[in-house]
N, C-alpha and C positions, 0 to 999 in steps of 0.2 A: 373576497378581500383576504390578504395575507395576515398571518399572526404577527405579533411584534417581533422585532429582531432577536435572534439568539446568537450570542457571540461564539464563534468557532475558530478552530485553528487548522489550517491546511499545510501539510508538510510534504514537499516533494522537490526533487532536484531538477525537474523539468519546468522551466518558467512558463512556457506556453500552456501546459496542462494546468498549472496553478491558476493562471489568469482566467482560463476558460471555466474551470470549476468554480472559482470565486464569483465570476459574473453569473453563472447559472444559479448558484445558491442565492445571490443577491436578488435576482429576479423573483425568487420565491420567499423573500423576506428574511433570509438567513445571512447575517453579517459574518464574515470570516476574515481573519488575518492570515497572512501566508509567511512561510519560512522555508528555506531550501536546505537547512542542515539542522542537526540536533541542538547545537549550542544556541542558535537564534530562536529555535522553537521553544526551548526551555525558558529563555529570557522573556519572550512574549507571554508565555503561559504564567510565569511568575508575576509579571506586571498586571495581567488581567486573566485569571484562570477561566478558560473557555468552558462552555457547556458541552461542546463536542470537539473531537479531533479526528481528522482523516490523515493517516500517516502512511507514506509509501514505505515498503519493506527495504528497498535499496536506495540509500541516499548517498550516492557517490561511493566512497569507501566505507561509509557508516551503515549501520543497520537501524531501521526504524523500530525494531524490537526494543532497543535500549531506551526508547522514550516512554514506553508503556507504563512502567512502574513509577517513574518520577511524576508523570502527568496524573496518574491515579492518586498519588500522595498529595498533590496540590488540590485536587477536587475529587472526592470519592464518587460523586454522582455523574461525573463526566462520561459521555458516550465516546468510547474509543474504537475507531474502525481502522483496521490495517488493510491497505489497498496495495495490491502487487501484481506485476506482470510475471512474477516468478512463483506462482502459487504451487505449494506442495503440502502434502498432509503433515509433514514434520513441522514446517513453519506455522501452519494453521494451529496445530496442537500447542506449540510453544507460545504463540501469541495469546491464545485463550488462557493458558496456564499463567502467563504473566499479567493477565487482567484485561485484555482486549475484549470488547463486547461483540465484535463481529470481524469477519475476515472476507474481503471481497476481491475477486480476481479482476485485473484490468483487461479490457477497458470496462469499468463499472459504469453503468448507465445512471442518469439522474434518478429515475424511479427506484433503482436498486439502492442507491445511496440514501434517498429519502426514507425508504422503508426501514433501512438499517438504523437510521436516526430516529425512527418512530414518528415521522412527519407524513402528512398527506401531501400529494403533489397536486396543487391547484391548477397547474398548467399541463396536466397529463395529456390533454388533447392538442396542445400547442407546442409541438416539438420542431417547428420550422426553423427556429434559431439555433438548433443543435445539429451538428453534422451527423449524417447517417453513417453508422459504423458497419462495414461489411461483415457478413458472417463468414469467418475464415477459420480453418483448422489451425491448431497450434503447431508451429513448425517443429520438425523432428529434433532439431538442435536444442530447442527450448525444452522439450520433453526429456531429452537425454540429460540436460543440465539439471533439471529438477530431480531426476532420478539419482544423479550423482550427489546432489546436495542432501537428499534424504539419506543416502548411504553414509555420507560424511557426518550427518547429524547423529545417526544411530551408532556410529563408532566413536563418537566424541572427538571428531576431527582427525582421527588417526588414518593417514593416507594408506598405509600398508593394510590395515584391517578393512578399510573401505574397498580397496582394490580386490582383496580376497572375497569380500561379500558380493562384489559386482562381477567376479570371475574374469578379472583383467590384470595385466601386469601393472605394478606400482608406477613405473615410469610413464606408461600410457595414461594412467589416471592423472598424474601430475601435469602432463601436457594438456589434457582436457580441462583441468582446473585453471590453467593459465589462460585459457581461451573462453572468456565469458560470452555467451550468445548475445547477439544484437537484439534490441527491442523489436517487438512485432511491427510496430509502426513508429517511425521517427518523423514527427510533423515538421521538424526544423530542416529536413532535407528535401 
């Protein structure tokens, strides 16, 4: 038997991912509201401060990092998890410094999410309703993007300094920055 509902907040700009995650959590007795941007996430959290929040790092042109402190101010005991397909050491450190409780790379499995929330997975043996995710290596373009983002973070956003740190020409770095890598899996295509 599942525990009573725990109100949560899921913030991601991918509607399919949000619905899937919301249904998976609901099957385990965890109620969650969804938002696709920072403004609507904060509005929902102010109306009903959640016990936990799963936040995507990239929310269109916004950063999920900007939600961590305002959510923490609304409810000090909230479990805040940053979930991202653009995992890097720099963003993980920044998220934890801002007050996130955990940092999970996408695709995060339901057992990983539940462990991060401090919950037991009553349906651990029943994963037939969740799609099997293939074990695949991270594409080289993604790794390069993460490395560039780490250099940009370490240089405070200074393109010239980051280019020197990476051993490349400033214009080459600017071109790479203008080309954001595609997601590993795009379920809408």
